[in-house]
C-alpha positions in Angstrom: -103.0 -75.1 -15.0 -100.1 -76.6 -17.0 -100.4 -80.2 -18.1 -97.5 -82.6 -18.8 -97.6 -85.7 -21.1 -96.0 -88.8 -19.9 -95.1 -91.8 -22.1 -94.5 -95.5 -21.2 -94.1 -97.8 -24.2 -97.1 -97.0 -26.4 -99.3 -95.5 -23.6 -99.6 -91.7 -23.1 -101.1 -90.0 -20.1 -101.6 -86.3 -19.0 -101.0 -85.1 -15.5 -100.7 -81.6 -13.9 -97.2 -80.3 -14.1 -97.1 -79.6 -10.3 -97.9 -83.3 -9.5 -95.2 -84.5 -11.9 -92.5 -82.1 -10.5 -93.3 -83.2 -6.9 -93.1 -86.9 -7.8 -90.4 -87.1 -10.6 -88.6 -90.0 -8.9 -91.7 -92.1 -8.5 -92.7 -91.6 -12.2 -89.2 -92.5 -13.4 -89.0 -95.7 -11.2 -92.4 -96.8 -12.7 -91.0 -96.3 -16.2 -92.8 -93.1 -17.2 -90.9 -90.3 -19.0 -91.7 -86.9 -20.5 -93.2 -86.9 -24.0 -90.8 -85.4 -26.5 -92.3 -84.6 -29.9 -89.7 -85.9 -32.4 -90.0 -84.9 -36.1 -90.6 -87.9 -38.4 -87.8 -88.6 -40.9 -88.6 -87.5 -44.5 -88.8 -90.2 -47.1 -86.1 -90.3 -49.7 -87.3 -89.1 -53.2 -87.3 -91.8 -55.9 -85.1 -91.0 -59.0 -87.2 -89.8 -61.9 -86.9 -91.2 -65.4 -86.7 -88.4 -68.0 -88.5 -90.1 -70.8 -90.4 -93.3 -71.6 -87.4 -94.7 -73.5 -85.1 -94.7 -70.6 -85.4 -97.7 -68.3 -84.2 -97.4 -64.8 -80.8 -99.1 -64.4 -81.0 -102.5 -62.8 -78.2 -103.9 -60.8 -76.1 -106.4 -62.8 -76.2 -110.0 -61.7 -72.9 -111.7 -61.2 -72.1 -114.2 -63.8 -71.6 -117.8 -62.7 -68.8 -120.0 -64.0 -69.8 -123.1 -65.9 -68.6 -126.3 -64.4 -67.1 -128.8 -66.9 
């Protein structure tokens, strides 16, 4: 027996595939949709510093003009 996962917000339920296919419109009007496993985005690697001497470059602060 095939099972189907349904998602509504942060809730997930499992139902038999036959029941879901017979009542697709009812599930959709109640806000349920099929669970789709999306891959998580990979984090960006941080730039590595080659030696202890090198400091990571810091963004330059804009210089303010002195008021006379």
